[in-house]
N, C-alpha and C positions, 0 to 999 in steps of 0.2 A: 720377608724373614732380616731379621735383624741380628748381628752382634757384635758386640763392642768390649772391650777392656780399656783399663786406665791405671796408669802405675805414677805414684808420688814418688819420683827419685829421692827428692828431698823436698823438706816440709815448704820451699818456692817452686819448685818444679815439679811438672807434671805433663806425662805422655799419656796420649791416649791413641786409639788405633778400632776403626769401626767399619764394618763389611755389611751392606745393606743390600738386597735383592728383590724386587719386584715388579710386578706384571702392571700393565694399564693400557688403555686403547689410546693411540697414537692421535695426537693433536691436530696435525695437518691432514688425516686424510681418515674419513668414518671410517668403521668396522674392521680398522686395522690393528692388529695388538700388537706390544711391545713389552720386550723382557728389559729392563736397566740392571745392572749390577753396578754400583759404586763401594769405591774401597777410600779409605779418608786417613791422613796421620797428622795429627796436631800435636804441637808444644806449646805449653804455657811458663813463664818464666817471672816470677814476682822478681821486682827491682827493687834495691836499696831495703831497707830494716821498718820503715814505715807500712808498708803495704800499699802506699797508695800509688804506684806504678806497677803494671801490669805488660810483657811483650809475650807478643803471639806470634806463632809462625805455621802452617799448614800446608800441608801438598793434598791433591786428592785427585783422582782418576773416576771417571764414569763410563760406561759403555752402555749402548742400546742396541738392542738387536731387533727389528721391524720385522714381521711376519710377511709372507710373500701373500700379495694381493696385485690382484690383476684387473685393470679397468681401460678404460679407450682414454687417452691422454695426449699432451705435447710430449715431444723428442724431438733432439739436434739428433741428425743423421749426418755421418762424415760425407765431404763429397769426394770422391775419389781422385787423386790426383795432386790434393791439394791440402791446405791445412782450415779450410773453411768447412761450415756444418749448415745444414738447412733445417729448418722446423719443420716438424710435421705430425699429422696426428695420425696416431695407430694405437695398437695395445700396449701397455705398457707394465712391468709388473714394478710395483713400488717398494719392493723387499730392500731394505738399507742397514749397515749398519753406522751406529755414530760413536764419536770415542771426543772426550772432553777432559783435559789435563789442567787441571789452577794449581796456581802459587799464589800464597796470599801471607800478608804479614801485617803486623801494627800493633801498635802502642796506645793504652791506656792510662789515663789518670783520674782517681776516686779520692777525692778531697773529702768527700762525706761518703756513708755507707748506699746514700739514694742517689748521687750525683755522679754520674761518669761521662768523661769527655774520651772522645777517640780520636784516632785519625789510624788507617788502616788502606795497604794496596794491595790489590789482587792482579793475577795474570789468569786468562784464559785463552786455551788453545783449543778451539773447535773442528772436527773433520768429520765428512761425510763419506760413505763409499756406496753407491749404488750397485746393486745388481745388473740393471740395467742400464749399459753406459750413454745410451740416448739423453737420461736425466740428469746426466753431469751439468752442473751450472744453471738448472733451469730453475730451481728454488734452492732453498737451504746452501746457500757456499760456504766454504772453507773461511775462518776467520780468526784471528788473534784481538783479544780483548784486554785493554788494559785499563783499570778502573782506580780511582785515587776517592777516598769516602771521607768524609768528615762529620764527627756525629756527638749527639748529647744521649744522654739515657736521665732522664729523672723517674724516679720511683715514688710511689706514693702506699 
């Protein structure tokens, strides 16, 4: 399901809000279903009077809910009285909840309708929470990502 709305505050300023909900199969584990819900808010602002410069900013949140699925796997078990954990093979539940928060911003220069140059920055914060505590840090660790992208678009 998708729903979105856009509003042109002025001729040079546009806001957009979108919500997307979808189901899929998990990429990491066969036969595990997942439901994703994504909310995105973006702003576009034309700079100057010529229409050749465009600034953009956005924020989005994506949550993923993975179905319960048990199987034989590797897990880390706490060792009593220490902060250490031992690796063991046992039946585990791969149910988990993911979340990703993204912030982005950029600027584009369009000297012609068919030519665009751009510079963009994005920050992503990804976290995962397993229902089975023994799966923490086995795979899919929490991380932050900073990206700077430079691009050229040529239309034909």
